[in-house]
C-alpha positions as CSV (number, residue, x, y, z in Angstrom):
1,M,20.2,-45.4,97.1
2,W,23.6,-46.5,95.9
3,E,26.6,-45.3,97.5
4,I,30.5,-46.1,96.7
5,R,33.3,-46.3,99.4
6,Y,36.8,-46.5,99.1
7,E,40.0,-46.2,102.0
8,L,42.6,-44.3,101.9
9,R,46.3,-44.3,102.7
10,A,48.3,-41.7,103.5
11,E,51.9,-41.4,102.4
12,V,52.8,-38.4,103.1
13,P,51.5,-36.0,106.2
14,G,50.1,-32.5,105.5
15,T,46.5,-30.9,104.9
16,F,44.7,-32.2,101.9
17,H,41.5,-31.7,100.2
18,G,39.0,-34.1,97.3
19,L,37.2,-32.4,95.1
20,P,33.8,-32.5,95.2
21,V,32.5,-35.4,93.4
22,L,29.6,-35.0,89.7
23,A,28.7,-38.3,88.7
24,H,26.4,-39.5,85.9
25,A,25.6,-42.7,85.1
26,M,26.5,-42.6,81.1
27,Y,23.3,-44.9,79.5
28,V,20.9,-43.5,81.9
29,P,21.4,-39.5,82.5
30,E,18.3,-39.4,84.7
31,I,21.3,-41.5,87.7
32,R,23.2,-38.3,88.6
33,A,25.2,-37.9,92.4
34,N,27.0,-35.0,93.8
35,G,29.3,-34.9,96.5
36,A,30.9,-32.5,99.0
37,E,34.4,-31.4,99.3
38,V,36.3,-33.3,101.8
39,R,39.3,-32.0,103.7
40,L,41.5,-34.0,106.2
41,E,44.6,-33.9,107.7
42,V,47.4,-36.3,108.0
43,L,49.7,-36.1,111.3
44,D,53.3,-38.1,110.9
45,T,53.5,-41.2,113.9
46,K,55.6,-43.9,114.5
47,P,54.3,-46.8,112.4
48,D,52.9,-49.9,114.4
49,A,54.3,-52.9,113.2
50,E,51.3,-54.9,113.8
51,K,48.9,-53.1,111.3
52,R,51.8,-52.8,109.1
53,L,52.1,-56.1,108.3
54,R,48.3,-57.2,108.5
55,R,46.7,-58.3,104.8
56,A,43.6,-58.0,103.5
57,V,41.1,-60.0,101.2
58,V,39.2,-58.7,98.7
59,G,36.3,-60.0,97.4
60,G,36.0,-64.2,96.3
61,G,37.8,-65.3,100.0
62,K,36.6,-68.0,101.6
């Protein structure tokens, strides 16, 4: 089983939804995936300076 994950960063407060995922492998049509719709609510809060300045290393980090 394969799993794809990603992070979101909220830009504005509000209520949002992501459409259901439908995917397939281009050269192997037997490999397919379906996902559910996602609904979320972003609330407006004061930024936390410590979290705002934290950086992440993606791949190849030592």
